[in-house]
N, C-alpha and C positions, 0 to 999 in steps of 0.2 A: 120292901126289897125295891119291889117294882117301882113303888113310890118313891121311891128315896134315888132311884137313876135320871129318873124325866125334871125331877127339880133339880139334878147336880147339872143335866143338860142344859137347864134353863140359864141359872145361875154363870153358865159358862157362855152362855150363845149371848145374854148383854154383855158380862165382860169383854167378846171378843170385836162386837159392834164397834166398841169407837174404839178399837182399834185399828176394825181395817176402817172406819171413816177418817180417823190419822195418815194411814197408809194410804187412803184416795187423796187424805190433802196436801201429803208430800208431794208424790208424782202431778198434780194438778200444779202446785208452788213452783215444782222444776221446769213442769212444761211451760209456765209463763216467764219465768226468766231465762230459760230457752230462748223464747221467742222475743224477748225485748229485748237479750242482746244480739241476736241475728238481726232485729229493724235498726238498731244502734250501728252493727256492724256495715248492713247495707248501706244504710245514709251516710254515714262516715266513708265509706265506699266510694260514694256517688257524687259526696263533696272535694273527696279526694283529687277522683278523676277530672271532675269538673274542672280544679285549679290546676293541674297538671293539663290539661289539655286547652286551658285558656293560655297560661306560661307557652306553651308551645307554638299555639299561634301569635304570641306578641316576638319570640324568637322566630318564626319565619319572616315577620313583618322587618326585623331587624336581619337578618339572611338578606331577603332581598337587600335591601338598605346597602347591606353591606357588603354586596355581589356587586354591587351595579356602582359605578362610575359616580363620583363627586357632584360634577352638574345632573345627573339622574337624579341620587338622590337629594338635593336641594331642589330639582323638579317636582319631585311628587309631593317632598314635605311643603313646597310653597302651592298644591294644589293641584297642580299641572296635571294633566291625563295622559301620563306616558303611556307607552302600547310595550309588553312585555316583549324584551329580545328572544328570538330563536334560540332556543337549546340546542348548541352542537350534541358532538359524541361525546360519550361516558367512557375515560379512561378509567376500570380500578386498580386503584394500590389492596396489596393485604395490608393485613393492619401492621402498624406498628406500637412496639413498645420502646419507652428509648428512655432511658437514666437523666433527669435532667440534672440541669448545675445546682450545684448544694453552696447555698451563698456562704461567705465567711459567718463561722461563729454557730452558725445550723449543722447540728452533727448527724438526723437522718437524712436515708437517700427520699427523693420525690421520683415519682416514674410517670409519666405521658403515655398511655396510650390512645391510638387515633386511626385512623381512620380516613384514609384520601381518597377522593375521586380528581382527575383532571378532565377540565372540557379544553373541545377542540374541534374546530366547523373542517378542515382539510382533513378527511377519510385518507389523504396520503401517507398521515401523521404518526398511523397506526403500527403501523410495521414498522415504522423509525421508534417507536416508543416499546414496541414489543422486544428489541434489540437493546436498546438503551437502559433497559430496567434494570440492572445492575448499577445503573451509573445514576439514574434519577431516586433508589431507592439509600445510596451512597449519599447522594446530595441531600436529602430529606433528612435522614438519620444525624446525621454532620449537624446539619444548622438545630434544628429540635434537641440536639447535644448542648446547643453554647446557651440556652434559656433555661433561667430559672421557672418558680412555678409563680412565681409573684411578676413575673413578665408574660404571663399569658392567661391572666385570671379576667380582665374584662375583656369585652367585644371589642373595643380598638384596638386589643392587643393581640387578639385573634384576626383581625383586618389586619394589619401591619406583618404578622408571620405570613398571610398568604400570598400577600403584595411581595413581598421578601421570597418565599419559595419559587414564586412564579417566578419570578427577575431573574434566579439561580437557575431553576427548570429550563428558562427559555435559552440560556447561554446555550446550554446540554445540545440543542433542537438545529438541525439545519434547513428539515423539510416543511418546516412550519414551525407556530406558535401554542402553546399552550395558548387560552381564553380564561379560562377562570380556574381556581382549584377549591374544592367544597371539602369540608371536614363532615365527614356522615359522620363521624362517631369521635368525639373529644373527652378523654379523662384524664384528672390530676388525681393521683393520691401520693 
């Protein structure tokens, strides 16, 4: 009987060894799958970040051209070395969420979320902007509500909107003028 027990243990030991090797192979394969997935995720994330940031740089260049006058834009595109204009004081407005005008034949509503900052150079204008804030917000809301999503899609449409807003807002002001309108955030849904 003593001889029977060691034999049983020996027989069981080799039977357990392949199972242990199989179990060791599964975690090793799983580990490599996880590592491979993480590498793919990191490479994809890096490529996505590069694409996003390079697109942002292109938007900044377009935004700089969009914020400048037509002659400044033409000068810079023609290779002229224009000096950057000094930035005035920024007046930050709370975000706007606006129902956009729905074109005929379209059934679903579109929304615009936009954050706007106004640039001005005369410091004496700040108290007037604070005082007229309800009028400023109303003017912007009413004007944005007249636009459809299609009228706000491309860069030229946004430049036109900036100019329209600047003209309307400057009509309200007595103590100075708004130099520029900046869209800090612009989302159509």
